[in-house]
Every structure is written in structure tokens, then in C-alpha cells.
C-alpha positions as CSV (number, residue, x, y, z in Angstrom):
1,M,96.1,-136.4,10.0
2,K,96.8,-138.8,7.1
3,F,98.1,-141.3,9.6
4,T,94.9,-141.1,11.6
5,Y,92.8,-141.7,8.5
6,F,95.0,-144.7,7.7
7,L,94.4,-146.2,11.1
8,L,90.7,-145.7,10.8
9,F,90.7,-147.4,7.4
10,I,92.6,-150.3,8.8
11,N,90.2,-150.7,11.7
12,F,87.2,-150.5,9.5
13,S,88.6,-153.0,7.0
14,G,89.3,-155.4,9.8
15,F,85.7,-155.1,11.1
16,V,84.3,-155.9,7.7
17,S,86.3,-159.0,7.2
18,A,85.4,-160.2,10.7
19,Q,81.9,-161.0,9.8
20,D,81.3,-164.5,8.7
21,I,78.4,-166.1,6.8
22,T,77.6,-169.7,6.4
23,I,74.8,-170.8,4.1
24,I,72.6,-173.4,5.8
25,T,69.9,-174.0,3.2
26,G,69.4,-173.0,-0.5
27,D,71.3,-170.5,-2.6
28,F,71.2,-166.8,-3.2
29,K,70.2,-167.5,-6.8
30,N,66.8,-168.7,-5.4
31,L,66.1,-165.1,-4.5
32,K,66.9,-163.4,-7.8
33,T,63.4,-162.5,-8.8
34,I,62.3,-161.2,-5.3
35,S,62.3,-157.4,-5.0
36,E,60.3,-157.0,-1.7
37,Y,60.2,-158.9,1.5
38,N,57.9,-158.9,4.5
39,L,60.4,-158.6,7.4
40,V,60.0,-160.3,10.7
41,F,62.3,-160.3,13.7
42,D,62.6,-163.3,16.1
43,Y,64.3,-163.2,19.5
44,S,63.2,-166.6,20.7
45,D,65.8,-168.8,22.5
46,L,68.1,-165.8,22.6
47,T,71.3,-166.3,24.6
48,V,73.7,-163.7,26.0
49,T,77.4,-164.5,25.8
50,D,78.9,-166.1,28.9
51,F,75.5,-166.6,30.5
52,E,73.3,-169.7,30.7
53,S,70.3,-167.9,29.4
54,E,69.0,-164.4,28.6
55,E,67.1,-164.4,31.8
56,A,70.2,-165.2,33.8
57,Y,71.9,-162.2,32.3
58,L,68.9,-160.0,33.0
59,Q,68.7,-161.0,36.6
60,K,72.4,-160.4,37.3
61,T,72.4,-157.0,35.5
62,M,69.2,-155.9,37.1
63,L,70.6,-156.6,40.6
64,E,73.7,-154.5,39.8
65,K,71.6,-151.7,38.4
66,E,69.3,-151.7,41.4
67,Q,72.2,-151.7,43.9
68,A,73.6,-148.6,42.1
69,K,70.3,-146.8,42.1
70,P,66.8,-148.0,43.1
71,G,64.5,-148.2,40.1
72,N,67.2,-148.7,37.6
73,A,66.5,-152.5,37.4
74,R,63.0,-151.8,36.1
75,V,64.3,-149.2,33.6
76,F,67.0,-151.6,32.3
77,R,64.6,-154.5,31.8
78,E,62.1,-152.3,29.9
79,E,64.7,-150.9,27.7
80,W,66.3,-154.4,27.0
81,F,63.0,-155.5,25.4
82,G,61.8,-152.2,24.2
83,D,65.0,-151.4,22.2
84,R,64.2,-154.2,19.8
85,V,61.4,-152.3,18.3
86,Y,62.7,-148.8,19.1
87,R,66.3,-149.1,18.0
88,Y,67.4,-152.4,16.5
89,E,64.7,-153.1,13.9
90,P,64.5,-149.5,12.5
91,R,68.3,-149.5,12.2
92,Y,68.3,-152.8,10.2
93,I,65.5,-151.7,7.9
94,K,67.1,-148.3,7.2
95,A,70.5,-149.7,6.5
96,F,69.3,-152.6,4.3
97,N,67.0,-150.4,2.2
98,E,69.6,-147.6,1.8
99,Y,72.1,-150.1,0.5
100,F,70.0,-150.8,-2.6
101,K,70.0,-147.2,-3.7
102,K,67.8,-147.8,-6.7
103,G,65.2,-149.8,-4.7
104,E,66.1,-153.1,-6.4
105,V,65.3,-154.9,-3.2
106,K,63.7,-153.7,0.0
107,V,62.3,-155.0,3.2
108,V,59.1,-153.8,4.9
109,K,58.1,-154.8,8.4
110,G,54.5,-155.9,9.0
111,R,53.5,-156.8,5.4
112,P,52.3,-160.4,5.5
113,D,50.5,-159.8,2.2
114,L,53.8,-160.0,0.5
115,P,54.6,-163.4,-1.0
116,F,58.1,-163.7,0.6
117,T,59.3,-163.2,4.1
118,M,62.8,-162.5,5.5
119,K,63.2,-163.5,9.1
120,V,66.0,-162.2,11.2
121,H,66.4,-164.5,14.1
122,T,68.9,-163.3,16.7
123,T,70.4,-166.2,18.5
124,E,73.2,-164.6,20.6
125,I,74.1,-161.1,21.8
126,Y,77.1,-159.8,23.6
127,P,76.1,-156.3,24.8
128,G,79.6,-154.9,25.1
129,Y,80.3,-151.9,27.5
130,N,81.4,-148.3,27.6
131,N,82.0,-146.8,31.0
132,G,83.8,-143.7,29.7
133,F,87.2,-145.0,30.4
134,T,87.2,-148.4,28.7
135,R,84.9,-149.8,26.0
136,K,84.3,-153.1,24.2
137,S,82.1,-153.5,21.2
138,G,79.1,-155.8,21.4
139,N,78.6,-158.7,19.0
140,L,75.7,-160.5,17.3
141,E,75.0,-164.0,16.0
142,V,72.0,-164.2,13.7
143,I,70.2,-166.6,11.4
144,I,68.5,-165.1,8.4
145,S,65.9,-167.2,6.7
146,I,63.8,-166.4,3.6
147,Y,60.7,-168.4,2.8
148,K,57.3,-168.2,1.2
149,T,55.1,-166.2,3.6
150,E,52.2,-168.6,3.3
151,S,54.5,-171.5,4.1
152,A,57.2,-170.9,6.6
153,D,58.5,-174.4,6.1
154,N,59.2,-173.7,2.5
155,I,62.7,-172.2,3.1
156,L,64.3,-170.8,-0.1
157,F,67.4,-169.6,1.7
158,S,68.9,-169.5,5.2
159,A,72.3,-168.5,6.5
160,K,74.1,-168.1,9.8
161,I,75.9,-164.8,10.3
162,M,78.5,-164.6,13.1
163,D,80.8,-162.0,14.5
164,V,78.7,-159.0,13.7
165,E,80.4,-156.2,15.6
166,C,78.2,-153.8,17.4
167,T,80.2,-150.7,16.7
168,Y,79.7,-147.3,15.1
169,A,79.0,-147.7,11.4
170,G,78.5,-144.1,10.1
171,D,74.8,-143.9,10.7
172,K,75.3,-140.7,12.7
173,A,73.0,-141.8,15.5
174,T,75.7,-140.9,18.0
175,L,79.3,-139.9,17.7
176,E,81.9,-142.6,17.3
177,G,83.1,-143.9,20.6
178,F,80.2,-142.3,22.6
179,D,78.0,-145.4,22.6
180,F,77.4,-145.4,26.3
181,H,73.8,-146.6,26.0
182,Q,73.6,-150.4,25.7
183,G,70.7,-150.2,23.2
184,E,72.7,-148.0,20.9
185,R,75.7,-150.3,20.9
186,I,73.6,-153.3,20.0
187,A,71.6,-151.3,17.5
188,Y,74.9,-150.6,15.6
189,G,75.1,-154.4,15.2
190,Y,71.8,-154.5,13.4
191,W,73.0,-151.6,11.2
192,N,76.2,-153.5,10.3
193,L,74.3,-156.8,9.9
194,A,71.9,-155.2,7.4
195,K,74.7,-153.7,5.3
196,F,76.7,-157.0,5.4
197,F,73.7,-159.2,4.4
198,A,72.5,-156.7,1.7
199,K,76.0,-156.8,0.2
200,Q,76.1,-160.6,0.2
201,L,72.6,-160.7,-1.3
202,R,73.6,-158.3,-4.1
203,R,76.6,-160.3,-4.9
204,G,74.7,-163.6,-4.8
205,I,71.9,-162.5,-7.2
206,K,74.4,-160.5,-9.3
207,Y,72.9,-157.1,-9.3
208,N,75.0,-154.5,-11.0
């Protein structure tokens, strides 16, 4: 039993170190006085790993789904886009806000009245797979930008975050290893992304 726990710890530690952040503009110190962000998500110009475009991936996968069972193509396409609001975004919001246990910083979607905005722009997704016999975690590449809400060009901070693994992260949405639904696999990535960025933000603005 102790050996099993050790392996799990090693795997988790490897996952945490895999994520990589590169600051593009500004500095975390620019954000020190901000306690609440209007949160927006951007999926424009999204690519899917190993495909020329998002649409190319959708067309190929829809054809496969339809051949397996008529009607599955429509369901797949609807879920591909619908899961953004239904799964990905709530998972990011919950993980980010829970990281700051005392409410030092929080994000709220749909609050353009707030002076500062955090934009999560997903630039690439690898959906991964789980067919019950073999599985491979998905992966995200994201650019997070923070700017004055009234002036999107006035960027205080932006960073590129790569190698965000879409794997179980203790959110209890499903059991570990049972992420058969593509939307759930990708949603894990947003959970992990939020925790990772919140941790970087805390370090950068030196909250205790």
C-alpha cells in the first residue's frame, strides 16, 4: 500500500513540474493590488494537436462518430462547443477561487463592471483518449492576459502556459482513470490550469 502511494506521489509530482509558464508582457507585481477579476474565455484561432485546424479535427472525428452510430456526429459537435461553458469554464473558476482560501483574489465571469479583466485564451488542445483499454491524457496550451477592462490594449500582464495536462486532479468530478468523456478529460486541464496559475500568481504578488 505504501508503495502504491509512493508511485502516485511521483506521478503527481511529475505532472506539476511538466507545466511551463513564460511571461510575455509585464510582471506579476503589476497585479498586487487587484483582488477581483472579470473573467473571459477566448477560443478564437484554436488549433487541435496534429490537425491543420480545429474544423479539420471536427470533420474527421464527426465522420468517425457517424460511421459508428448515426446521429453521433451531431452530438459530438454540440458537446465540443457546449462543454466550454458547461464543463471547462466552471472548472477553472472553481479551482482558481478555491486556491485562494481567504478570498484574497477571485475571478467572476460576466462582470465587465470590474476594473480589471483576466482573459483565458486557449490556443491549442490535445483531447487525449480513453477507450477502456488504453488512455492518454489531453493537453492544453493557453495564453492568460490581464488588462484594464475599459482598455483591452492596456495589458498589465500576459503569459503563455504550456503542457497543461488534462488529467484527474482531485476535483471528484469522476473517479481517477474513468475519464471516458472527452469533455471531462479536457475539463481536468482547466482545473489544473487554474490551480497552476493561481499558485504562480500568489508567488508573484507575494501573498502569505
